[in-house]
C-alpha positions in Angstrom: -21.4 -69.3 63.1 -17.7 -69.9 63.7 -15.8 -66.8 64.9 -12.2 -66.1 65.5 -12.7 -62.5 66.5 -10.5 -60.6 68.8 -11.7 -61.7 72.2 -11.1 -58.3 73.8 -13.2 -56.6 71.1 -16.0 -59.1 70.9 -19.4 -57.5 71.8 -22.9 -58.7 72.6 -24.1 -57.2 69.2 -21.4 -59.3 67.4 -22.7 -62.5 69.1 -26.2 -61.8 67.9 -24.9 -60.8 64.4 -26.6 -57.4 64.8 -25.5 -54.1 63.4 -27.3 -50.9 62.4 -27.4 -52.3 58.8 -28.7 -55.7 60.0 -31.3 -55.0 62.6 -34.4 -56.1 60.7 -35.0 -59.1 62.9 -35.0 -56.8 66.0 -37.2 -54.2 64.2 -39.7 -56.9 63.2 -40.4 -57.7 66.9 -41.2 -54.0 67.8 -45.0 -54.1 67.8 -46.8 -50.8 67.1 -49.3 -51.5 69.9 -46.5 -51.2 72.5 -45.6 -47.7 71.2 -48.9 -45.8 70.9 -47.6 -42.7 72.5 -44.6 -42.5 70.2 -46.9 -43.1 67.1 -49.2 -40.3 68.2 -46.3 -37.9 68.7 -44.8 -38.9 65.3 -48.1 -38.3 63.5 -48.4 -34.8 65.1 -45.0 -33.6 63.8 -45.0 -31.0 61.0 -43.4 -33.8 58.8 -45.1 -37.0 60.2 -42.9 -40.1 60.6 -44.2 -43.5 59.6 -44.1 -46.4 62.2 -41.8 -48.5 59.9 -39.2 -45.7 59.9 -39.5 -45.2 63.6 -39.0 -48.9 64.5 -36.1 -49.3 62.1 -34.4 -46.4 63.8 -35.2 -47.7 67.3 -33.8 -51.2 66.4 -30.6 -49.5 65.2 -30.3 -47.6 68.5 -31.0 -50.8 70.4 -28.3 -52.5 68.5 -25.9 -49.7 69.4 -26.8 -50.3 73.1 -25.5 -53.9 72.7 -22.0 -52.7 72.1 -21.0 -54.2 75.5 -17.8 -56.2 75.5 -18.4 -59.9 76.2 -15.2 -60.2 78.3 -16.6 -57.8 80.8 -19.3 -60.3 81.7 -16.8 -63.1 82.0 -14.6 -61.0 84.3 -17.5 -60.1 86.5 -18.2 -63.8 87.0 -14.6 -64.7 87.6 -14.3 -62.0 90.2 -16.6 -64.3 92.4 -14.6 -67.5 91.8 -12.5 -68.5 94.8 -9.7 -70.0 92.7 -9.4 -66.9 90.5 -9.3 -64.6 93.6 -6.7 -66.7 95.3 -4.4 -66.8 92.2 -4.8 -63.1 91.7 -3.8 -62.5 95.4 -0.7 -64.7 95.0 0.4 -62.8 91.9 0.1 -59.4 93.6 3.1 -60.0 95.7 5.3 -61.0 92.7 4.7 -58.5 89.9 7.1 -60.2 87.4 6.3 -63.9 88.2 3.4 -65.5 86.2 0.7 -67.5 88.0 -1.9 -69.6 86.3 -5.4 -70.7 87.3 -7.2 -73.6 85.5 -11.0 -73.4 85.3 -12.8 -76.5 84.1 -16.0 -76.6 82.1 -18.3 -73.8 83.3 -21.2 -71.6 82.3 -21.4 -67.9 82.7 -24.9 -66.4 82.6 -25.2 -62.7 82.1 -28.3 -60.4 82.1 -28.1 -56.9 80.7 -30.8 -54.2 81.0 -30.0 -51.7 78.3 -32.6 -49.0 77.4 -33.3 -46.5 74.7 -34.7 -43.0 75.2 -37.0 -42.1 72.3 -36.9 -38.4 71.5 -39.1 -36.7 68.8 -37.5 -33.3 68.3 -36.3 -32.3 71.8 -39.1 -34.1 73.6 -38.5 -37.4 75.4 -41.5 -39.5 74.4 -40.7 -42.9 75.9 -38.0 -44.8 77.6 -37.8 -48.3 76.1 -36.3 -50.9 78.5 -35.2 -54.3 77.1 -33.5 -57.3 78.6 -30.6 -59.4 77.1 -29.9 -62.8 78.5 -26.6 -64.4 77.5 -25.3 -67.8 78.4 -21.7 -68.7 77.7 -20.5 -72.3 77.9 -16.7 -72.6 78.2 -15.1 -76.1 77.8 -11.9 -75.2 79.8 -9.9 -72.2 80.4 -6.4 -71.2 81.7 -6.1 -67.7 83.1 -2.6 -66.3 83.5 -1.9 -63.6 86.1 0.9 -61.1 86.9 0.7 -58.4 89.5 -3.0 -59.2 90.4 -4.1 -58.8 86.8 -5.3 -61.3 84.2 -2.7 -60.9 81.4 -3.6 -63.7 79.1 -6.4 -66.3 78.5 -6.1 -69.7 77.0 -9.7 -70.8 76.3 -11.0 -73.9 74.8 -14.3 -73.9 72.8 -16.9 -71.3 73.8 -20.5 -71.4 72.8 -23.2 -68.9 73.4 -27.0 -68.8 73.4 -29.0 -65.8 74.1 -32.3 -63.9 73.9 -33.4 -60.3 73.6 -36.8 -59.4 75.1 -38.8 -56.2 75.5 -41.8 -55.8 77.9 -41.9 -59.6 78.3 -42.0 -60.3 74.5 -39.1 -62.3 73.0 -37.6 -60.4 70.1 -34.8 -62.8 69.4 -34.0 -66.2 71.0 -31.3 -68.4 69.5 -28.1 -70.3 69.7 -25.3 -67.8 68.9 -21.7 -67.9 67.9 -19.2 -70.7 68.6 -15.8 -69.3 69.1 -12.5 -71.2 68.7 -9.5 -69.4 70.0 -6.3 -71.2 69.2 -3.5 -70.9 71.7 -3.1 -68.1 74.2 -4.8 -64.7 73.9 -2.5 -62.0 75.3 -4.6 -59.1 76.5 -3.7 -55.7 75.2 -5.0 -54.3 78.5 -4.5 -56.5 81.6 -7.6 -56.9 83.7 -7.3 -56.2 87.5 -9.0 -58.7 89.7 -10.5 -57.1 92.8 -8.5 -57.6 96.0 -9.9 -60.0 98.6 -11.3 -58.4 101.8 
């Protein structure tokens, strides 16, 4: 998939091409044997709920939990990079002077641990933990700073691969989006880089 989405708005769900309306692949991996307690509670309701309806709703809520911005994972990794921290420090003392930091080809690996609380009526029946692994390969990148903040990004090609697992079972494992961002992306909200200590 080729995407030219707004970098600041790009979410993990976008990369997996998941939405509430398009969560069938995720739902298919939710095996009834892992949710016996939920099924028993659902059968005992005054209006029993079928497993297919339950897992479709659970997959939709799991998709909502992946509404995490991709750039947040990037920034968390860059906060640990010596060159990024040094450039941010230099820019702090000159709020109106731009500073740049070149990052060559690099990979950012992120792991998310979202969860879904399953309620039937007002009763919490089960907490469903799942794990999302995301790997971003970035060809080259130029970060522009002012006043200790990243104000724009000039990325080359970005490619993602990722997986979603629950209780050790892979629900989705695939190569994801390729993103081509022409030119410079000026951030609507500058991102502060933590001060060095």
